[in-house]
C-alpha distance (Angstrom), angle and dihedral (degrees) to the residues before:
residue distance angle dihedral
M1 . . .
E2 3.79 . .
Q3 3.79 118.3 .
I4 3.77 119.6 -125.8
K5 3.79 114.5 -127.1
I6 3.78 116.0 -143.3
N7 3.76 122.9 -157.8
E8 3.81 103.2 -145.4
E9 3.81 93.5 -162.3
T10 3.79 90.9 56.0
V11 3.79 92.1 47.6
E12 3.81 91.5 50.8
R13 3.80 91.8 47.2
L14 3.81 90.6 50.6
K15 3.79 92.1 47.8
R16 3.80 91.6 51.5
L17 3.79 92.0 46.6
I18 3.80 92.4 49.3
I19 3.80 93.6 47.0
I20 3.80 92.4 49.0
Q21 3.79 91.9 48.1
E22 3.79 91.9 46.8
N23 3.81 91.9 50.3
Q24 3.79 91.7 49.2
N25 3.77 90.8 47.7
L26 3.79 92.1 50.8
K27 3.80 88.6 56.6
T28 3.80 98.5 41.6
K29 3.82 102.1 28.1
T30 3.80 89.8 -147.6
M31 3.81 93.5 143.6
S32 3.76 131.2 43.4
D33 3.79 120.6 -130.7
S34 3.79 91.7 -98.0
Q35 3.81 90.8 49.2
M36 3.81 89.7 51.3
V37 3.80 90.1 51.1
D38 3.81 90.1 50.7
W39 3.81 90.7 48.2
I40 3.82 91.6 51.0
K41 3.80 91.8 47.7
K42 3.80 90.1 49.9
K43 3.81 92.2 51.6
I44 3.80 91.9 49.1
E45 3.81 91.3 48.0
E46 3.82 90.5 50.3
E47 3.80 91.0 52.8
V48 3.79 92.0 48.2
K49 3.80 91.9 49.9
C50 3.80 90.8 49.5
Y51 3.79 90.7 49.2
L52 3.81 93.3 48.6
N53 3.81 92.5 48.8
R54 3.80 93.1 59.8
């Protein structure tokens, strides 16, 4: 079985980005919960694509 390599810097950057966006959304209510989930999924997918294209 192949091990999955995790880039800790990328994970921390994603966590910060998600927390900031979530805090802003709590104040402004611009996105619904399902929209926030979609946004988070999109950001994670973007990071994975970038990582795989290296």
